[in-house]
C-alpha positions, -999 to +999 in steps of 0.1 A: -115+216+130-113+238+161-081+237+181-082+221+215-089+244+244-077+239+279-104+227+303-124+253+321-114+255+358-144+275+369-174+277+345-188+306+366-159+327+354-164+321+317-172+354+300-179+370+266-166+405+258-193+429+248-192+458+224-184+482+252-156+460+265-175+445+295-165+410+305-200+395+309-200+362+328-226+338+313-232+317+344-229+346+369-245+377+353-241+409+373-265+438+370-234+461+368-223+443+336-257+447+318-255+477+295-286+487+274-262+500+247-246+466+244-280+450+242-292+474+215-259+470+195-260+432+196-297+427+188-296+452+159-272+430+141-287+395+147-311+381+122-343+363+132-351+327+120-315+316+123-307+334+091-330+312+069-356+339+060-353+353+025-356+389+038-335+402+066-352+410+099-332+414+130-340+406+167-338+444+172-365+451+147-387+423+162-383+439+196-390+474+183-421+460+165-434+444+197-428+475+218-445+498+192-475+475+191-477+473+228-478+511+230-504+514+203-526+489+222-524+511+253-502+487+274-484+502+304-447+512+302-435+481+321-451+459+295-437+480+266-403+477+282-408+439+287-417+437+250-386+456+240-363+435+261-380+400+261-352+387+239-324+408+255-306+376+268-298+369+232-274+399+233-252+377+255-261+343+240-276+336+206-311+337+190-315+299+191-344+284+172-370+270+197-368+234+183-331+233+190-335+250+224-359+223+235-330+198+230-307+218+252-321+223+287-289+237+300-291+265+275-326+274+286-314+275+322-286+299+313-310+320+292-335+323+320-308+333+345-297+362+322-332+372+314-340+374+351-309+396+357-319+419+329-355+422+342-343+431+377-318+456+363-345+475+344-374+469+367-400+451+346-418+418+354-395+388+354-423+365+343-434+371+307-468+388+308-496+372+287-498+403+266-461+401+258-464+365+249-493+372+226-474+399+207-444+377+204-466+350+187-482+376+165-449+390+154-437+355+146-468+350+125-462+382+105-426+373+100-432+337+090-457+347+063-438+377+049-401+371+052-399+338+033-405+336-005-428+306+003-448+314+034-445+289+062-476+267+063-473+258+100-473+296+108-505+301+090-521+272+108-510+285+142-522+320+134-556+308+123-559+287+155-550+317+177-573+341+160-603+317+162-597+304+197-601+319+232-600+357+235-604+359+197-617+394+197-587+407+217-563+386+196-578+398+163-575+435+175-539+430+185-531+411+152-545+440+132-522+465+150-493+442+147-498+436+110-500+473+103-469+481+123-450+452+107-457+463+072-447+499+081-414+488+096-405+467+066-410+496+043-386+517+063-357+493+055-337+504+086-300+500+087-282+488+119-275+522+133-311+533+129-324+501+145-301+507+174-311+543+178-348+535+177-343+507+202-326+531+226-352+558+221-380+534+231-360+523+261-355+559+272-392+566+268-403+538+290-376+533+316 
């Protein structure tokens, strides 16, 4: 049982302390408090799938995978950067599963506020590009079919629907590149420091 805490006088002053020692205010994010090294450090240590996958795969690896695939598909630097940082708000919050997120509209509002601040800080589109959204889905499909001892059936159904629906030729091409990059990344079995370093290298190449 958690001890009682005093009531919060001003929610806008509530903060978390980052790896670099910055006091990051959740409801009032300042661009000066956003540090790419803090983001890389945090995401390199957070597992996807709320920790329920049988094989470890971090948010940092997911982000690296998307950015690498975006580059291989010839996407511009601003989209590669958006792919790398599309989950960067999770460095200051958590990687909350989508079904739970739907039940917490206030969480989504806070997440969007932080995501917007990060996009403005690093000068990439605030609104998620369709290409970024596609790669996010394709990464989820690869993860859901490979990281669990029993592949997730709903993931297979959604993947089949996407690859046989509108823009199927473009989607199939992107899925092929994503699958190749995903398998290569898994084989590397990167530790946290290597994930963090690669994340920062991709950022430097595209910012």
